[in-house]
KOLLUM-712408 format. One record per residue (C-alpha): x, y, z; residue in three letters. Coordinates in steps of 0.02 Angstrom, whole numbers, plus 50000, padded with zeros to 5 digits. Last residue first. Layout:
{{X Y Z} ALA}
...
END
This chain:
{{59537 48722 53277} ALA}
{{59546 48891 53213} ILE}
{{59423 49031 53240} GLY}
{{59523 49136 53398} ARG}
{{59657 49008 53450} LYS}
{{59673 48843 53538} LEU}
{{59826 48820 53633} GLY}
{{59754 48758 53784} ARG}
{{59666 48604 53693} LEU}
{{59847 48530 53699} ARG}
{{59822 48507 53899} LEU}
{{59704 48368 53825} ALA}
{{59839 48279 53735} ASN}
{{59947 48300 53885} SER}
{{59811 48220 54014} LEU}
{{59762 48095 53877} VAL}
{{59956 48029 53861} PHE}
{{60009 48046 54052} LEU}
{{59843 47928 54092} SER}
{{59933 47800 53971} SER}
{{60103 47839 54034} LEU}
{{60040 47779 54204} ALA}
{{59991 47606 54126} MET}
{{60161 47572 54022} ALA}
{{60251 47589 54173} GLY}
{{60145 47487 54284} ALA}
{{60154 47352 54149} ALA}
{{60334 47372 54120} LEU}
{{60355 47320 54315} GLN}
{{60229 47182 54290} PRO}
{{60347 47112 54163} SER}
{{60267 47060 53981} LEU}
{{60312 46917 53924} LEU}
{{60397 46880 53763} LEU}
{{60461 46695 53697} GLY}
{{60432 46766 53510} LEU}
{{60302 46648 53452} SER}
{{60245 46547 53603} ALA}
{{60274 46701 53720} TYR}
{{60172 46807 53597} LEU}
{{60014 46780 53686} VAL}
{{60067 46798 53861} GLY}
{{59934 46870 53966} ALA}
{{60024 47025 53973} ALA}
{{60018 47032 53775} VAL}
{{59841 46990 53772} PRO}
{{59797 47135 53891} ILE}
{{59912 47259 53788} LEU}
{{59811 47274 53634} ALA}
{{59641 47274 53683} THR}
{{59704 47396 53849} ASN}
{{59791 47520 53752} TYR}
{{59659 47523 53615} ALA}
{{59539 47577 53726} PHE}
{{59641 47722 53798} ALA}
{{59701 47762 53658} TRP}
{{59532 47776 53558} PHE}
{{59469 47853 53686} LEU}
{{59573 47990 53707} ASN}
{{59593 48032 53523} GLN}
{{59398 48023 53501} ARG}
{{59422 48149 53656} ILE}
{{59539 48258 53576} ASN}
{{59433 48269 53425} ARG}
{{59271 48297 53508} MET}
{{59346 48446 53601} ALA}
{{59436 48516 53424} ALA}
{{59270 48506 53362} GLN}
{{59191 48598 53493} SER}
{{59326 48727 53494} VAL}
{{59318 48760 53316} SER}
{{59121 48780 53316} LEU}
{{59126 48905 53448} ALA}
{{59286 49009 53348} THR}
{{59185 49010 53187} SER}
{{59022 49089 53306} VAL}
{{59148 49197 53397} GLY}
{{59192 49289 53247} ARG}
{{59024 49348 53238} LEU}
{{59113 49479 53354} ASP}
{{58951 49551 53478} GLY}
{{59053 49506 53619} SER}
{{59016 49381 53756} MET}
{{58961 49241 53629} LEU}
{{58835 49118 53722} VAL}
{{58826 48946 53665} VAL}
{{58673 48843 53735} ASP}
{{58553 48976 53714} ALA}
{{58370 49009 53781} ALA}
{{58441 49120 53933} GLY}
{{58548 49225 53822} ILE}
{{58405 49245 53725} ALA}
{{58308 49334 53883} ILE}
{{58460 49419 53937} ASP}
{{58466 49510 53773} THR}
{{58592 49534 53632} GLY}
{{58774 49582 53666} SER}
{{58804 49418 53705} GLY}
{{58757 49347 53552} ILE}
{{58654 49191 53570} ALA}
{{58705 49008 53490} ILE}
{{58565 48886 53506} GLY}
{{58629 48708 53474} VAL}
{{58497 48594 53428} ASP}
{{58379 48725 53382} ALA}
{{58211 48736 53476} ARG}
{{58280 48857 53624} ALA}
{{58379 48996 53499} LEU}
{{58227 48990 53389} ALA}
{{58106 49020 53531} PRO}
{{58220 49171 53609} ALA}
{{58261 49248 53434} ASP}
{{58100 49383 53471} ASN}
{{58201 49439 53613} ILE}
{{58342 49484 53524} GLY}
{{58507 49397 53472} ASP}
{{58532 49273 53371} GLY}
{{58646 49119 53316} VAL}
{{58527 48942 53271} PHE}
{{58636 48783 53253} ALA}
{{58541 48654 53154} VAL}
{{58561 48460 53148} LYS}
{{58478 48400 52964} ILE}
{{58370 48252 52990} GLY}
{{58243 48317 52862} ALA}
{{58130 48336 53011} SER}
{{58279 48454 53073} ARG}
{{58269 48585 52926} PHE}
{{58083 48591 52915} THR}
{{58095 48629 53116} GLU}
{{58205 48774 53095} LEU}
{{58087 48840 52981} ALA}
{{57959 48826 53103} ALA}
{{58058 48909 53255} THR}
{{58079 49054 53141} LYS}
{{57899 49063 53095} GLY}
{{57849 49083 53273} GLN}
{{57950 49231 53268} PRO}
{{57867 49285 53110} MET}
{{57937 49237 52954} VAL}
{{57967 49372 52790} GLY}
{{58121 49293 52748} ALA}
{{58210 49102 52739} VAL}
{{58357 49143 52630} VAL}
{{58511 49017 52551} GLU}
{{58631 49108 52469} ASP}
{{58732 49182 52587} ILE}
{{58894 49273 52536} GLY}
{{58880 49410 52662} ILE}
{{58837 49555 52503} ARG}
{{58709 49427 52441} ALA}
{{58632 49400 52614} ALA}
{{58577 49584 52632} VAL}
{{58507 49598 52459} ALA}
{{58435 49419 52489} GLU}
{{58357 49488 52657} ALA}
{{58287 49654 52567} THR}
{{58205 49576 52435} GLU}
{{58123 49449 52537} GLN}
{{58060 49562 52663} LYS}
{{58132 49564 52844} ASP}
{{58065 49439 52986} GLY}
{{58227 49341 52951} THR}
{{58315 49180 52920} ILE}
{{58473 49163 52845} MET}
{{58561 49021 52806} VAL}
{{58729 48946 52810} VAL}
{{58783 48756 52772} ARG}
{{58925 48697 52867} ARG}
{{59084 48616 52790} GLY}
{{59217 48706 52896} GLN}
{{59261 48804 52751} GLU}
{{59073 48853 52743} ARG}
{{59085 48915 52929} LEU}
{{59244 49020 52858} ARG}
{{59154 49096 52715} ALA}
{{59028 49139 52829} VAL}
{{59143 49203 52960} VAL}
{{59224 49309 52819} ASP}
{{59062 49382 52772} ALA}
{{59011 49431 52935} ALA}
{{59177 49523 53010} ASN}
{{59134 49694 52967} PRO}
{{58948 49678 53033} LYS}
{{58835 49737 52910} ILE}
{{58755 49927 52930} GLN}
{{58564 49931 52947} ASP}
{{58468 50032 52823} SER}
{{58309 50101 52852} VAL}
{{58158 50142 52733} ALA}
{{57991 50225 52764} ILE}
{{57842 50250 52623} LEU}
{{57719 50374 52702} ALA}
{{57539 50439 52743} ALA}
{{57418 50283 52658} PRO}
{{57251 50312 52738} LYS}
{{57159 50231 52862} GLY}
{{57158 50366 52972} ASP}
{{57349 50389 52968} ILE}
{{57434 50257 52878} ALA}
{{57634 50217 52895} ALA}
{{57734 50118 52777} PHE}
{{57877 49995 52809} PHE}
{{58063 49942 52698} VAL}
{{58197 49885 52767} THR}
{{58351 49908 52637} LYS}
{{58447 49798 52555} GLY}
{{58441 49908 52381} GLN}
{{58310 49780 52331} ALA}
{{58196 49852 52479} ALA}
{{58199 50007 52382} LEU}
{{58144 49940 52229} THR}
{{58009 49839 52317} HIS}
{{57944 49999 52414} GLY}
{{57939 50099 52259} GLN}
{{57821 49950 52184} GLY}
{{57712 49959 52346} LEU}
{{57699 50158 52350} ALA}
{{57613 50144 52164} ASP}
{{57456 50087 52265} GLY}
{{57473 50061 52459} LEU}
{{57281 50010 52480} ASP}
{{57246 50003 52649} ILE}
{{57137 49865 52703} GLY}
{{57211 49834 52877} GLU}
{{57261 49662 52839} GLU}
{{57348 49723 52674} GLN}
{{57431 49869 52776} MET}
{{57491 49749 52883} LEU}
{{57559 49624 52759} ARG}
{{57662 49798 52681} ASP}
{{57735 49806 52826} SER}
{{57708 49924 52996} GLY}
{{57664 50092 53060} VAL}
{{57478 50149 53100} LEU}
{{57428 50313 53165} VAL}
{{57253 50349 53224} LEU}
{{57232 50536 53231} HIS}
{{57153 50629 53370} GLY}
{{57308 50709 53442} ASP}
{{57414 50532 53427} VAL}
{{57339 50373 53447} SER}
{{57419 50214 53423} GLY}
{{57480 50077 53306} ARG}
{{57622 49955 53290} ALA}
{{57728 49845 53164} GLY}
{{57680 49672 53099} LEU}
{{57825 49550 53184} GLY}
{{57745 49565 53364} SER}
{{57608 49721 53336} LEU}
{{57636 49837 53480} ALA}
{{57517 49928 53539} THR}
{{57511 50115 53566} VAL}
{{57360 50185 53650} ASP}
{{57410 50378 53666} ARG}
{{57547 50457 53598} ALA}
{{57618 50634 53649} GLU}
{{57672 50754 53496} PRO}
{{57849 50754 53436} ILE}
{{57925 50935 53387} GLN}
{{58004 50900 53232} VAL}
{{58191 50965 53237} VAL}
{{58250 50873 53067} ASP}
{{58383 50780 53198} VAL}
{{58245 50745 53315} HIS}
{{58136 50666 53182} ALA}
{{58272 50563 53120} ALA}
{{58311 50523 53284} GLU}
{{58137 50467 53332} VAL}
{{58151 50357 53151} ILE}
{{58286 50260 53201} ALA}
{{58243 50215 53365} GLY}
{{58082 50139 53300} ALA}
{{58195 50042 53176} VAL}
{{58306 49968 53346} PRO}
{{58142 49904 53414} HIS}
{{58058 49983 53609} GLU}
{{57884 50041 53535} VAL}
{{57833 50210 53638} ARG}
{{57946 50323 53527} ALA}
{{57872 50230 53375} GLU}
{{57697 50296 53396} VAL}
{{57762 50486 53416} ALA}
{{57891 50456 53273} ALA}
{{57740 50415 53158} VAL}
{{57654 50577 53203} LEU}
{{57807 50691 53180} ALA}
{{57863 50605 53043} LEU}
{{57678 50611 52953} ALA}
{{57680 50812 53002} HIS}
{{57854 50859 52941} ALA}
{{57806 50761 52770} ARG}
{{57655 50843 52719} ASP}
{{57499 50706 52699} PHE}
{{57413 50745 52528} ASP}
{{57455 50585 52460} GLY}
{{57617 50486 52512} LEU}
{{57752 50572 52606} ALA}
{{57925 50482 52572} GLY}
{{58023 50426 52713} PHE}
{{58219 50376 52671} ASP}
{{58371 50316 52748} THR}
{{58328 50302 52931} LEU}
{{58473 50213 53002} VAL}
{{58463 50057 53071} PRO}
{{58573 50002 53229} GLU}
{{58536 49813 53236} GLY}
{{58749 49805 53201} LYS}
{{58712 49683 53056} THR}
{{58741 49493 53051} LEU}
{{58659 49477 53230} THR}
{{58586 49621 53276} GLY}
{{58454 49618 53101} THR}
{{58473 49452 53026} LYS}
{{58447 49288 53118} ASP}
{{58568 49170 53066} PHE}
{{58568 48970 53030} ALA}
{{58723 48850 53049} ILE}
{{58680 48689 52963} LEU}
{{58765 48521 52982} ASP}
{{58784 48526 53157} VAL}
{{58886 48381 53237} ASP}
{{59026 48498 53332} ALA}
{{58878 48595 53398} LEU}
{{58812 48442 53488} ALA}
{{58963 48388 53578} GLN}
{{59009 48548 53660} LEU}
{{58807 48580 53682} ALA}
{{58826 48424 53796} ASP}
{{58920 48552 53930} GLY}
{{58774 48681 53933} LYS}
{{58823 48864 53940} ARG}
{{58970 48853 53824} PHE}
{{59030 49022 53844} LEU}
{{59150 49101 53720} VAL}
{{59246 49253 53743} GLY}
{{59416 49182 53695} LEU}
{{59455 49149 53878} GLU}
{{59287 49071 53900} ALA}
{{59336 48945 53747} ALA}
{{59510 48893 53855} ARG}
{{59409 48824 53997} GLY}
{{59282 48747 53883} THR}
{{59412 48655 53798} ALA}
{{59528 48613 53948} VAL}
{{59376 48548 54063} MET}
{{59287 48460 53939} ILE}
{{59469 48377 53878} SER}
{{59495 48341 54045} THR}
{{59313 48265 54069} PRO}
{{59322 48156 53937} THR}
{{59494 48036 53932} ALA}
{{59515 48028 54107} LEU}
{{59399 47882 54159} GLY}
{{59475 47812 54021} MET}
{{59674 47836 54035} ALA}
{{59632 47752 54210} CYS}
{{59555 47605 54166} PRO}
{{59676 47482 54260} CYS}
{{59721 47345 54132} ALA}
{{59910 47362 54134} ILE}
{{59910 47302 54322} ILE}
{{59812 47151 54323} LEU}
{{59853 47081 54162} VAL}
{{60039 47095 54224} ALA}
{{59997 47012 54395} VAL}
{{59929 46870 54290} GLY}
{{60076 46848 54170} ALA}
{{60211 46849 54314} VAL}
{{60111 46737 54428} LEU}
{{60084 46600 54295} ALA}
{{60278 46613 54235} HIS}
{{60334 46606 54395} SER}
{{60220 46434 54445} VAL}
{{60263 46359 54278} VAL}
{{60430 46365 54292} PRO}
{{60434 46282 54175} GLU}
{{60330 46288 54031} PRO}
{{60160 46351 54035} GLY}
{{59968 46220 53995} LEU}
{{59902 46191 54145} VAL}
{{59987 46314 54265} LEU}
{{59984 46461 54124} TRP}
{{59822 46422 54070} ILE}
{{59732 46433 54257} VAL}
{{59846 46604 54276} VAL}
{{59755 46694 54126} THR}
{{59600 46639 54183} LEU}
{{59630 46727 54346} ALA}
{{59676 46875 54256} ALA}
{{59532 46888 54145} LEU}
{{59429 46857 54291} GLY}
{{59491 46984 54378} LEU}
{{59506 47108 54204} VAL}
{{59318 47092 54188} ALA}
{{59269 47122 54373} PRO}
{{59376 47295 54328} VAL}
{{59305 47337 54163} PHE}
{{59105 47298 54229} TRP}
{{59066 47493 54265} LEU}
{{59196 47532 54131} THR}
{{59107 47473 53989} VAL}
{{58936 47550 54005} ARG}
{{59020 47724 54077} ASP}
{{59141 47737 53937} VAL}
{{58980 47704 53814} LEU}
{{58874 47844 53898} ALA}
{{59038 47962 53896} GLN}
{{59009 48015 53695} ILE}
{{58832 48090 53774} PRO}
{{58916 48213 53858} LEU}
{{58933 48213 54053} LYS}
{{58920 48397 54120} ALA}
{{59048 48455 54249} GLY}
{{59152 48574 54141} GLN}
{{58983 48643 54085} ALA}
{{58913 48699 54238} GLU}
{{59091 48754 54303} GLN}
{{59103 48857 54133} VAL}
{{58917 48912 54144} MET}
{{58939 48968 54358} ARG}
{{59114 49053 54318} ILE}
{{59028 49171 54180} ILE}
{{58875 49191 54295} GLY}
{{58988 49254 54421} ALA}
{{59076 49382 54282} LEU}
{{58905 49443 54217} VAL}
{{58862 49512 54412} THR}
{{58722 49422 54505} ASP}
{{58830 49317 54626} ALA}
{{58908 49468 54718} GLY}
{{58855 49638 54644} VAL}
{{58731 49710 54494} ARG}
{{58714 49900 54496} LYS}
{{58850 49991 54573} ALA}
{{58872 50187 54517} ASP}
{{59055 50214 54464} LEU}
{{59176 50354 54470} ARG}
{{59298 50337 54355} LEU}
{{59497 50382 54356} SER}
{{59577 50390 54189} GLY}
{{59753 50283 54122} PRO}
{{59640 50101 54092} GLY}
{{59535 50002 54214} ASN}
{{59538 49818 54206} ILE}
{{59384 49703 54195} THR}
{{59339 49598 54314} GLY}
{{59157 49659 54348} ALA}
{{59084 49744 54193} THR}
{{59076 49927 54160} VAL}
{{58906 50014 54084} PRO}
{{58912 50164 54012} ASP}
{{58828 50326 54075} GLY}
{{58959 50451 54083} LEU}
{{59129 50382 54006} SER}
{{59190 50226 53945} LYS}
{{59320 50182 53783} GLU}
{{59346 50000 53751} VAL}
{{59518 49914 53778} PRO}
{{59567 49806 53616} MET}
{{59600 49628 53637} PRO}
{{59425 49557 53625} GLU}
{{59398 49395 53727} GLY}
{{59230 49470 53797} THR}
{{59260 49429 53976} ILE}
{{59467 49428 53988} MET}
{{59486 49551 53840} SER}
{{59368 49692 53924} GLU}
{{59525 49820 53956} ASP}
{{59439 49984 54003} ILE}
{{59469 50142 53915} HIS}
{{59441 50281 54035} SER}
{{59310 50455 54071} ALA}
{{59243 50517 54212} GLY}
{{59088 50530 54328} GLU}
{{58940 50427 54343} THR}
{{59006 50256 54248} VAL}
{{58885 50117 54273} VAL}
{{58906 49958 54377} ALA}
{{58946 49772 54374} ASP}
{{59041 49738 54534} VAL}
{{59253 49741 54582} PRO}
{{59318 49840 54420} VAL}
{{59504 49789 54425} ARG}
{{59631 49940 54471} GLU}
{{59767 50012 54326} GLY}
{{59721 50189 54339} PRO}
{{59587 50234 54502} ARG}
{{59402 50166 54521} LEU}
{{59295 50265 54650} LEU}
{{59154 50159 54685} ILE}
{{59009 50232 54740} ILE}
{{58860 50115 54820} ASP}
{{58699 50091 54731} GLY}
{{58693 49903 54737} PRO}
{{58790 49827 54884} VAL}
{{58976 49810 54913} ILE}
{{59014 49714 55070} GLU}
{{59070 49568 54972} ASP}
{{59188 49679 54889} VAL}
{{59262 49696 55057} ALA}
{{59286 49897 55091} VAL}
{{59434 50026 55076} THR}
{{59331 50179 55117} GLN}
{{59328 50368 55051} ALA}
{{59226 50478 55144} VAL}
{{59065 50563 55086} GLY}
{{58960 50457 55226} GLY}
{{59014 50305 55124} ARG}
{{59117 50333 54972} LEU}
{{59182 50174 54912} VAL}
{{59353 50113 54870} GLN}
{{59373 49921 54844} ALA}
{{59439 49753 54909} THR}
{{59459 49563 54865} LYS}
{{59482 49595 54684} PRO}
{{59381 49488 54547} GLN}
{{59479 49418 54430} LEU}
{{59562 49286 54525} LYS}
{{59392 49181 54499} LEU}
{{59408 49186 54304} LEU}
{{59593 49125 54341} SER}
{{59539 48981 54433} ARG}
{{59424 48930 54279} ILE}
{{59567 48930 54173} ALA}
{{59695 48832 54263} ALA}
{{59574 48693 54283} GLY}
{{59666 48578 54165} THR}
{{59846 48628 54251} LYS}
{{59778 48554 54411} GLY}
{{59750 48384 54301} LYS}
{{59932 48400 54250} ALA}
{{60002 48405 54432} ARG}
{{59876 48271 54509} ALA}
{{59932 48150 54351} GLU}
{{60102 48174 54379} LEU}
{{60078 48118 54548} TRP}
{{59983 47977 54506} ARG}
{{60078 47911 54391} GLY}
{{60246 47919 54496} LEU}
{{60132 47834 54617} LEU}
{{60077 47699 54482} ILE}
{{60278 47684 54437} PHE}
{{60315 47652 54624} THR}
{{60183 47541 54672} ILE}
{{60232 47433 54542} ILE}
{{60425 47457 54565} VAL}
{{60407 47381 54721} ALA}
{{60314 47238 54695} ALA}
{{60414 47188 54547} ALA}
{{60567 47207 54650} GLU}
{{60493 47083 54795} PHE}
{{60483 46949 54638} TYR}
{{60569 46808 54718} VAL}
{{60621 46639 54613} VAL}
{{60601 46492 54688} GLN}
{{60484 46410 54532} ALA}
{{60649 46310 54485} ALA}
{{60674 46229 54639} ALA}
{{60490 46151 54645} PRO}
{{60387 46274 54781} LEU}
{{60331 46219 54957} LEU}
{{60485 46189 55018} GLU}
{{60555 46368 55003} PRO}
{{60436 46404 55155} ALA}
{{60511 46577 55217} LEU}
{{60598 46660 55066} LEU}
{{60494 46580 54919} VAL}
{{60326 46603 55018} CYS}
{{60378 46783 55032} LEU}
{{60398 46799 54868} SER}
{{60226 46732 54808} TYR}
{{60144 46867 54940} GLY}
{{60230 47013 54872} TYR}
{{60188 46980 54671} ALA}
{{60023 46916 54744} ALA}
{{59998 47059 54840} SER}
{{60075 47172 54708} THR}
{{59938 47110 54594} GLY}
{{59791 47094 54702} VAL}
{{59813 47276 54795} ALA}
{{59843 47350 54606} VAL}
{{59682 47275 54542} LEU}
{{59599 47318 54701} SER}
{{59659 47495 54680} ASN}
{{59577 47515 54506} MET}
{{59412 47464 54565} ASP}
{{59320 47314 54623} PRO}
{{59145 47340 54688} ALA}
{{59100 47185 54799} GLY}
{{59104 47297 54948} LYS}
{{59227 47178 55020} ARG}
{{59325 47221 54847} LEU}
{{59306 47393 54878} ALA}
{{59390 47386 55060} SER}
{{59532 47297 54999} VAL}
{{59570 47405 54865} GLY}
{{59551 47579 54980} ALA}
{{59657 47510 55115} VAL}
{{59776 47431 55000} TYR}
{{59781 47575 54877} PHE}
{{59833 47696 55012} MET}
{{59980 47594 55096} ARG}
{{60072 47598 54943} GLY}
{{60191 47747 55025} PRO}
{{60219 47662 55203} GLY}
{{60146 47490 55214} LEU}
{{60192 47418 55040} LEU}
{{60353 47525 55023} ILE}
{{60420 47472 55207} GLY}
{{60370 47280 55152} THR}
{{60476 47310 54979} THR}
{{60608 47363 55096} LEU}
{{60622 47212 55219} LEU}
{{60582 47087 55085} ALA}
{{60730 47158 54966} GLN}
{{60843 47159 55121} ILE}
{{60792 46981 55157} TRP}
{{60808 46914 54973} TRP}
{{61008 46989 54970} SER}
{{61025 46871 55139} GLN}
{{60953 46731 55065} THR}
{{61066 46762 54909} THR}
{{61231 46782 54984} GLY}
{{61282 46957 55037} LEU}
{{61466 46942 54977} THR}
{{61487 46792 54854} GLY}
{{61315 46793 54809} ALA}
{{61297 46989 54773} ILE}
{{61467 46985 54682} PHE}
{{61420 46843 54569} HIS}
{{61260 46937 54525} HIS}
{{61368 47071 54481} PHE}
{{61465 46976 54382} GLU}
{{61336 46904 54263} PRO}
{{61269 47119 54231} ILE}
{{61082 47119 54174} MET}
{{61012 46995 54279} HIS}
{{61122 47017 54429} GLY}
{{61071 47207 54425} GLY}
{{60870 47155 54436} MET}
{{60888 47085 54598} GLU}
{{60991 47191 54705} LEU}
{{60959 47368 54595} VAL}
{{60791 47340 54591} PHE}
{{60772 47313 54801} VAL}
{{60927 47453 54811} PRO}
{{60810 47578 54705} LEU}
{{60635 47536 54783} THR}
{{60671 47631 54934} LEU}
{{60720 47791 54861} LEU}
{{60574 47775 54732} ALA}
{{60445 47737 54862} ALA}
{{60511 47887 54972} ILE}
{{60500 48013 54833} TRP}
{{60336 47939 54764} THR}
{{60249 47963 54935} ARG}
{{60310 48145 54946} LYS}
{{60263 48199 54761} GLY}
{{60093 48110 54807} LEU}
{{60086 48213 54950} ALA}
{{60148 48366 54843} ASP}
{{59999 48337 54707} ALA}
{{59869 48335 54850} GLN}
{{59935 48474 54927} ALA}
{{59935 48591 54755} SER}
{{59748 48523 54729} GLN}
{{59686 48588 54886} ARG}
{{59786 48745 54875} ASN}
{{59733 48773 54693} ALA}
{{59548 48759 54769} GLN}
{{59572 48853 54911} ASP}
{{59647 49000 54817} ASP}
{{59511 48988 54679} ALA}
{{59373 48989 54803} ASP}
{{59233 48874 54769} ARG}
{{59067 48873 54867} GLY}
{{58966 48765 55001} GLN}
{{59008 48571 54903} LEU}
{{58941 48461 55009} VAL}
{{59054 48329 55071} LYS}
{{59093 48158 55014} ALA}
{{59195 47994 55064} PRO}
{{59198 47873 54917} TYR}
{{59182 47679 54979} GLY}
{{59011 47669 54937} ALA}
{{58950 47733 55110} ASP}
{{59035 47895 55088} THR}
{{58940 47911 54912} ALA}
{{58758 47874 55005} GLN}
{{58828 47988 55153} LEU}
{{58856 48138 55030} ALA}
{{58693 48098 54942} LEU}
{{58594 48121 55128} THR}
{{58682 48261 55177} GLU}
{{58628 48377 55010} ALA}
{{58453 48312 55061} SER}
{{58353 48182 54938} PRO}
{{58186 48222 54844} GLY}
{{58054 48330 54877} ASP}
{{58108 48480 54759} GLY}
{{58189 48329 54636} ARG}
{{58357 48303 54628} VAL}
{{58486 48352 54512} HIS}
{{58664 48288 54571} VAL}
{{58831 48344 54522} THR}
{{58989 48252 54575} ALA}
{{59146 48314 54600} GLU}
{{59327 48262 54565} GLU}
{{59365 48407 54451} THR}
{{59448 48267 54313} ALA}
{{59346 48117 54380} LEU}
{{59183 48195 54353} ASN}
{{59019 48111 54396} VAL}
{{58855 48172 54314} ALA}
{{58701 48106 54391} VAL}
{{58524 48158 54356} ASP}
{{58340 48146 54431} VAL}
{{58374 48087 54622} VAL}
{{58182 48064 54707} GLY}
{{58243 47888 54771} PRO}
{{58443 47866 54799} VAL}
{{58491 47732 54666} GLU}
{{58565 47866 54541} ALA}
{{58704 47915 54692} LEU}
{{58765 47749 54707} ALA}
{{58760 47713 54524} ARG}
{{58861 47875 54491} ASP}
{{58972 47848 54613} VAL}
{{59014 47668 54544} ARG}
{{59026 47717 54359} GLY}
{{59151 47858 54430} VAL}
{{59261 47723 54511} CYS}
{{59244 47619 54346} SER}
{{59327 47771 54265} ALA}
{{59476 47779 54373} CYS}
{{59543 47861 54534} SER}
{{59421 47911 54632} MET}
{{59466 47927 54817} ASN}
{{59389 48090 54870} GLU}
{{59219 48171 54814} VAL}
{{59171 48331 54824} THR}
{{58984 48366 54807} LEU}
{{58878 48468 54708} THR}
{{58688 48476 54721} ILE}
{{58564 48553 54611} LYS}
{{58371 48568 54610} GLN}
{{58227 48513 54538} THR}
{{58063 48573 54487} ASP}
{{58104 48599 54315} LEU}
{{58262 48538 54212} MET}
END
């Protein structure tokens, strides 16, 4: 998003989907706000504002004025975050236990007599009915003013603002039951004899059940963020750094680029660095998802958060603080977890008006019972109205999407797959076709020179020296293969001048007074160079899966060159797996048609778009998209960046360039192609999980609101009690959370 800045707020008192909608609407109304994403699971709001837009403090005040106290999020600390969530869960746990202890005698005194007639007679003969009601009234008052006070403070405030939420439903429902019971106790003459029944136990049990649900919900929500907390804890707090030739224990935050770090066996790497002394094996599984330790020696890079093996290393710090790969991963996961998926738009539209609609429906239920209901009319009307209020709380709706996103993106990160953009989680599940670049993606990107045949009167060694001189100035894997071959042949490589890279075609330069041109047959044709029989020889080599190009010196054909790139070990298995997952697979490459088809055949790809320049890759993608096909593109090089950005979903191989990664929606932290299948599997599983959650949340309300209103009373004599409604409401939220937590069990490549 251009010319915008991102502000993140922590928001309190959000308890359901309607709360999310009101915070979203309040923030969106501030001039200068471009986009808002409010997350119930993380209790955060991410706001994008224009450069001249409102300050973070202004936005926090706006949310606070709407009834949801907000603060600017300055930074995340794993311990602080865990402690805050733990403290919230502990506080709710204490409230729940207090409410339960006070509710138990109320429930026994009232419901015991309904269950066991002898107990009813015992209470009437000892305490007396009125005395029993007074005990229930006092205990219930303690529950409402103590553990349940939070619902009334927040609910009444929301009602005053004309924006009722879940707390309002609880407050209105329990107040109705409690107020009616007080009326029976204090002024029974106002009600007919048949309606003189108290419902103190209903108010008490409702508060207790909802507190229990909130407590269990808070504990489960803490588990949904476990992956991000584990990432936050990967970086050590201190490290051994050489300062003035002496090893000192230094806080990681104080390490600067250029510091020399002493890494002992078993220690975590504190920052991104390069090995300057020693050899060891590094466990990079927490970054790449790959279980096998990687050998590291002089000149090899190491990444913050990885674990050193048996050897001791001396490291030169390169990237520190927020610039490390680990810090970037954490930012990506946090941003993805806070994203709003397109599917959430439906939930937002429904839930914004859901609570007011429920209040109206509850009022209508009471009126219908008062007009048409059997005796005791008032009691029946009260029970039905309160049950509608309690069972309709849209907690499950608000948790359905964000909890699944949090767990899925966190688990994906553990498997070495980063969703840089949250909406890619939904978009990837919807793609019809996955297009792969060839070099460096399906192949290792480390070509080896297989053929170098001199043409005409040119000497092989001389031609190789001149070609290698030009290629030494070009950053390309094929160029590296030629230079390496020249070194192996002990050919003296002269200095090249005025070297120009010709994107997608080759390169030209001046060497010892000779004009050297290296590139494809198309380049030779454009330069008017007749390749003669060499062109046919090139087709033969290309049919073997080799990349073929030519060299010309001073306008004359000088060499036929072929390189071969090894196919990645898992490429064929991944393609087969993607087809099993119902996706078309296409290769798009700049290589010649014969070479591309030979490689594709070995991998199992039967659709190939070959011989395209970088802009040709985007054109190929547009051809598919214009036909209504949703496309994902997998690539790794600089020339893949436009295609990665243009595709519906861009997937970058993490071993590729930073530019390619920056253009992608999904990043595979290792070069293992199984990450593509894993990303697709995670996406499919997450969307399936979200749809299950939303179906449960909406179906639950759709089915049980009429039951609570009493539609089954005429046929079955069934009227849902408010206590059961409270229990069912709490159960719906726990179902959504536990269903989302199942995503923690996802395996690599398996949905």
